[in-house]
C-alpha positions in Angstrom: -28.5 7.1 12.3 -25.3 5.0 12.3 -24.9 2.5 15.1 -21.7 1.1 16.4 -21.9 -2.1 14.4 -22.0 -0.3 11.1 -19.2 2.1 12.2 -16.8 -0.6 13.2 -17.6 -2.8 10.2 -16.9 0.2 7.9 -13.7 1.0 9.8 -12.6 -2.7 9.6 -13.3 -2.8 5.8 -11.5 0.5 5.3 -8.4 -0.7 7.2 -8.5 -4.0 5.2 -8.6 -2.0 1.9 -5.6 0.1 3.1 -3.7 -3.1 3.8 -4.6 -4.5 0.4 -3.7 -1.3 -1.5 -0.4 -0.8 0.3 0.8 -4.5 0.1 2.5 -4.4 -3.3 4.6 -1.3 -2.5 5.5 -2.5 1.0 6.5 -6.0 -0.3 8.7 -4.5 -3.0 10.3 -2.1 -0.5 11.1 -5.0 1.8 12.5 -7.2 -1.0 14.6 -4.4 -2.4 15.9 -3.5 1.0 16.9 -7.0 1.7 18.6 -7.4 -1.7 20.5 -4.1 -1.3 21.5 -5.0 2.3 22.8 -8.4 1.1 24.7 -6.7 -1.7 26.2 -4.2 0.7 27.2 -7.0 3.1 28.8 -9.1 0.4 30.7 -6.3 -1.2 31.4 -4.2 1.9 30.2 -1.1 0.1 28.6 1.3 2.7 27.3 4.0 0.4 24.1 5.7 1.7 22.6 6.4 -1.7 23.0 2.8 -2.7 20.2 1.9 -0.2 17.9 4.8 -1.1 18.0 4.9 -4.9 17.2 1.3 -5.8 14.4 1.1 -3.2 12.9 4.4 -4.5 13.1 3.2 -8.1 11.4 -0.1 -7.2 8.7 1.6 -5.3 8.0 4.1 -8.0 7.9 1.3 -10.6 5.4 -0.8 -8.6 3.3 2.2 -7.8 3.1 3.0 -11.5 2.2 -0.6 -12.3 -0.4 -1.0 -9.5 -2.1 2.4 -9.8 -5.1 1.0 -11.7 -5.6 -1.7 -9.1 -5.3 0.8 -6.3 -7.8 3.2 -7.9 -10.3 0.4 -8.6 -10.1 -0.9 -5.1 -10.6 2.5 -3.4 -13.3 3.5 -5.9 -15.2 0.2 -5.3 -14.9 0.8 -1.5 -16.2 4.3 -1.6 -19.0 3.6 -4.1 -20.1 0.4 -2.4 -19.7 1.4 1.3 -19.1 5.1 2.0 -21.4 6.7 -0.5 -24.4 4.6 0.5 -23.8 5.4 4.2 -23.6 9.1 3.4 -26.8 8.9 1.3 -28.5 7.2 4.2 -29.0 3.8 2.6 
């Protein structure tokens, strides 16, 4: 039987893993957005696709580079935390 302490600790650890896994993509999206915004402000170019395409390319590149890290982090969480709870250990 799972008590509240185990539930909240598992929830906290799951949320922390979500933050760690999403941090590279969110950081690159922020940096790319700021860079494109500065470029648009300096050149007075107000093209909508100029904001979307570079951010999308940067996000896809970082996602591709960090897929192994994300998979390892989530697999370790599930094998170390979730599966033992389901198995009753």
